[in-house]
C-alpha positions in Angstrom: 1.3 26.9 9.8 -1.3 27.3 7.0 0.0 28.4 3.6 -1.8 29.1 0.3 0.1 27.2 -2.4 0.8 29.0 -5.7 -0.4 27.4 -8.9 3.0 27.9 -10.5 5.6 25.2 -9.8 9.3 26.0 -9.0 10.7 22.5 -9.4 9.5 18.9 -9.7 8.0 18.9 -6.2 8.4 22.4 -4.8 6.0 25.3 -5.0 5.7 28.6 -3.3 3.3 29.0 -0.4 2.0 32.3 1.0 0.9 33.0 4.6 -1.9 35.4 5.6 0.7 38.3 5.6 1.7 37.5 2.0 5.1 36.2 3.2 6.4 33.6 0.7 8.0 30.2 1.6 9.2 27.2 -0.4 7.1 24.1 0.2 8.2 20.5 -0.5 5.1 18.5 -1.7 3.4 21.7 -2.6 2.7 20.3 -6.1 0.1 18.1 -4.6 -1.9 21.1 -3.4 -1.6 23.8 -6.1 -4.1 26.6 -5.5 -5.1 25.2 -2.1 -4.4 26.1 1.5 -2.5 23.4 3.4 -0.9 22.8 6.8 2.9 22.7 6.6 5.7 22.0 9.0 9.3 23.3 9.1 11.6 21.3 6.9 14.9 20.3 8.7 14.3 23.3 11.1 14.7 25.7 8.2 12.8 28.9 8.8 12.0 29.5 5.1 11.6 25.9 3.9 8.5 23.9 4.7 7.0 20.5 3.9 3.3 19.5 3.8 2.3 17.8 7.0 1.4 14.3 5.7 4.9 14.1 4.1 6.8 15.3 7.2 8.8 12.1 7.9 12.4 11.2 7.0 11.9 7.6 5.7 9.5 4.7 5.8 11.2 3.1 8.8 8.5 4.8 11.0 6.1 2.2 9.6 8.2 -0.8 10.5 5.6 -2.2 12.8 3.4 -2.8 9.7 6.2 -4.4 7.6 6.7 -8.2 7.1 10.2 -9.7 7.3 11.0 -8.5 3.8 9.9 -4.9 4.4 6.6 -5.2 2.5 3.3 -3.9 3.8 -0.1 -5.6 3.4 -2.1 -3.6 0.8 -5.2 -3.8 3.0 -3.5 -1.7 5.6 -3.2 1.2 3.1 -6.1 3.7 2.7 -6.1 5.4 -0.6 -6.3 9.2 -0.5 -9.2 9.5 -2.9 -9.1 13.2 -3.5 -5.4 13.2 -4.6 -4.6 9.7 -5.8 -4.7 8.9 -9.5 -3.7 5.9 -11.6 0.1 5.6 -11.8 0.3 8.3 -9.1 -1.3 6.5 -6.2 -1.3 8.0 -2.8 -2.1 6.1 0.4 -2.4 7.0 4.0 -1.1 5.1 7.0 -0.7 6.3 10.6 -1.7 9.8 9.5 1.1 10.0 6.8 1.1 9.7 3.1 3.0 7.0 1.3 3.5 5.9 -2.3 4.1 2.7 -4.2 7.8 2.4 -5.0 8.5 3.7 -8.5 9.6 0.2 -9.6 6.1 -1.2 -9.2 3.9 1.7 -10.3 2.7 -0.3 -13.3 2.2 -3.4 -11.2 -0.1 -1.5 -8.8 -2.4 -0.6 -11.7 -2.3 -4.3 -12.9 -3.3 -5.4 -9.3 -6.3 -3.1 -9.4 -7.4 -4.1 -12.9 -7.3 -7.8 -11.9 -8.7 -7.6 -8.4 -5.4 -8.7 -6.8 -4.7 -5.8 -4.5 -6.3 -7.4 -1.4 -4.0 -10.4 -1.8 -0.8 -8.4 -2.2 2.0 -7.0 -0.2 4.0 -4.1 -1.7 7.1 -1.9 -1.2 6.2 1.6 -0.2 8.2 4.8 -0.6 8.1 8.4 0.6 9.0 9.6 -2.9 6.2 10.3 -5.3 7.7 12.2 -8.2 10.3 9.7 -9.5 9.9 8.1 -12.9 11.5 4.7 -13.8 12.6 3.9 -17.3 12.8 0.6 -19.1 15.5 -0.6 -21.5 14.4 -3.0 -24.3 16.4 -6.2 -23.8 14.5 -9.3 -24.7 11.1 -10.9 -24.4 10.1 -14.4 -23.6 6.9 -16.4 -23.8 6.8 -17.5 -20.1 3.8 -19.7 -20.7 6.2 -22.0 -22.7 8.3 -22.3 -19.6 5.3 -23.4 -17.6 4.2 -25.8 -20.2 7.6 -27.5 -20.2 7.5 -27.9 -16.5 3.9 -28.8 -15.8 2.4 -30.3 -19.0 5.5 -32.1 -20.2 6.7 -33.0 -16.7 10.2 -31.7 -17.4 12.4 -30.5 -14.6 14.4 -27.6 -15.9 17.9 -27.5 -14.5 19.2 -24.5 -16.3 18.1 -22.5 -19.3 19.2 -19.1 -20.5 17.9 -16.6 -23.0 20.3 -14.5 -25.0 19.4 -11.7 -27.5 22.9 -11.9 -28.9 26.0 -14.1 -28.5 27.7 -13.5 -25.2 30.9 -14.8 -23.6 30.3 -16.1 -20.1 34.0 -16.4 -19.4 34.6 -12.7 -20.0 32.1 -11.4 -17.5 29.1 -10.9 -19.7 26.1 -12.9 -18.7 22.8 -14.3 -20.0 19.8 -12.0 -20.2 17.5 -14.6 -18.5 18.3 -17.7 -16.5 15.5 -20.1 -15.3 15.3 -22.9 -12.8 12.3 -25.1 -12.6 12.3 -27.9 -9.9 9.8 -30.8 -9.7 11.6 -32.5 -6.8 10.0 -30.5 -4.0 6.6 -30.2 -2.3 5.8 -27.4 -4.8 6.9 -26.8 -8.3 9.4 -24.0 -8.0 10.2 -21.6 -10.8 13.0 -19.0 -10.4 13.8 -16.4 -13.0 16.8 -14.0 -13.0 17.2 -11.1 -15.4 21.0 -10.7 -15.5 22.1 -7.6 -17.3 25.6 -6.2 -18.0 28.2 -7.1 -15.4 25.5 -8.4 -13.1 25.9 -6.5 -9.8 22.1 -6.0 -9.8 19.8 -8.9 -10.8 16.1 -8.8 -11.2 14.4 -11.9 -9.7 11.0 -13.5 -9.9 9.9 -16.5 -7.9 6.9 -18.7 -8.1 5.6 -21.8 -6.1 2.9 -23.9 -7.7 0.9 -26.6 -5.9 1.6 -29.9 -7.7 -2.0 -31.1 -7.5 -4.0 -28.0 -8.3 -1.3 -26.2 -10.3 -2.4 -23.0 -8.5 0.3 -20.5 -7.6 0.5 -20.3 -3.8 3.4 -17.8 -3.7 4.7 -15.2 -6.1 7.3 -12.4 -5.5 9.5 -9.9 -7.3 12.8 -8.7 -6.0 16.2 -7.2 -6.8 19.2 -9.2 -5.8 22.6 -7.5 -5.4 25.6 -10.0 -5.9 29.2 -10.0 -6.7 29.5 -10.5 -10.4 32.3 -13.1 -9.9 29.7 -15.3 -8.2 27.3 -15.4 -11.2 29.1 -18.4 -12.9 28.3 -20.5 -9.8 24.6 -19.9 -10.5 24.9 -20.4 -14.3 27.4 -23.3 -14.5 27.3 -25.0 -11.1 23.5 -24.4 -10.5 24.4 -23.3 -6.9 22.6 -20.7 -4.8 24.9 -17.7 -4.6 25.4 -15.3 -1.7 23.6 -12.1 -1.8 25.2 -8.8 -0.8 21.7 -7.4 -0.3 18.1 -7.8 -1.6 15.0 -5.7 -2.0 11.6 -7.2 -2.4 9.0 -5.2 -4.2 5.8 -7.2 -4.4 4.4 -10.4 -2.9 1.2 -12.3 -3.5 0.5 -15.6 -1.7 -2.7 -16.7 -3.3 -5.4 -15.6 -5.7 -3.1 -15.1 -8.7 -3.2 -17.1 -12.0 -0.1 -18.2 -14.0 -1.0 -15.7 -16.7 -1.3 -12.8 -14.2 2.1 -13.8 -12.6 3.8 -13.8 -16.0 2.2 -10.5 -16.9 3.7 -9.0 -13.7 7.1 -10.5 -14.5 7.0 -8.9 -18.0 6.2 -5.5 -16.3 9.2 -6.0 -14.0 11.8 -7.3 -16.3 13.1 -4.8 -18.9 11.5 -6.5 -21.9 11.0 -5.7 -25.6 7.4 -6.8 -26.3 8.1 -6.9 -30.0 9.8 -10.3 -29.5 7.8 -13.0 -27.8 9.8 -16.2 -28.4 11.4 -18.5 -26.0 14.8 -19.8 -27.1 16.3 -22.6 -25.2 20.1 -22.7 -24.7 20.9 -25.3 -22.1 24.1 -24.6 -20.2 26.7 -27.4 -20.9 27.1 -29.7 -17.9 30.7 -30.3 -18.6 31.9 -26.8 -17.9 
C-alpha cells in the first residue's frame, strides 16, 4: 500500500500516513519519509499500523549468510542509501532491506570514512536507527605511551591498571582500565579492558602487531559479559576468564595505523578527554 507521510511526527520514529481516500494510519519508520509517498506493509498483521517496506523485518538474523563468525558484516557488502543517509545517521541497503550501524559505533563509522578505513572494516549492523548512546566521563589514557613501552622499550607488560580514584579490589570495585601486552608470541598482542562498576559488562579492545613491520594486522572492539566474581582472576592471576557472552562491534584486519586504532579505542571507551595521562599501577604479584 502507498501512503503519503505527514510532515508532523507523532513519536521518535512514528508518523501518520494517508492513503488516497484520506484514511490515516500510523507508520513506523515514517520519519524517514516526511512529506513523501512511500510503500508500506502491515506491521504484525495490524490493520491500522504499518511499517515502511525496507524496514519490514524482525531482526538482522535474515542477513546471517553475510555475517562472519562474530556476527559482523563486511563494509563492502553494504550499499549506502545516498538520498537518505547522513553523517552519524547512516543508512545502508543489503538484500533489498535497510540496515544501520549499531548505535555503539556511530562515531566510529564517521572515523572510518574520514580516514579511508571503511573498505578494510567489518561492522555490527542493527535494524534500529533512532537510538542515541551516551558516554560517561571516566578516565583518559595516552595509549601511545602503552605502545612505546611495549615496542620501543621492548617491555612485556604483564598487568597494568589505570585508576581515576583509589579503589578496593577485594570489595568488588575494579580498575577502570587493565592492559596486557605480550611479546612472547608471533605477534605483539595488546589487550585492553575498561572495567566499570561491578564489572558484569566490560569493554574490550584487541590489537595484534607484526613484530617486524610494527603494522597492526588485526584490531577489534567488543563487549564482554562476565561474572564479576571472576574479574580478580584476570587482574591478580592474569588468567583468561570465562565469558557469559560477547558482542563484537568492529573489526579491521589491515590498513590501520596505531594512532587510528587508539583513536577508535578512545571513541569506544567512556573517556574524559580532559585528562590524557597514563598512570602505571602494576598489580602486586604476591596477591
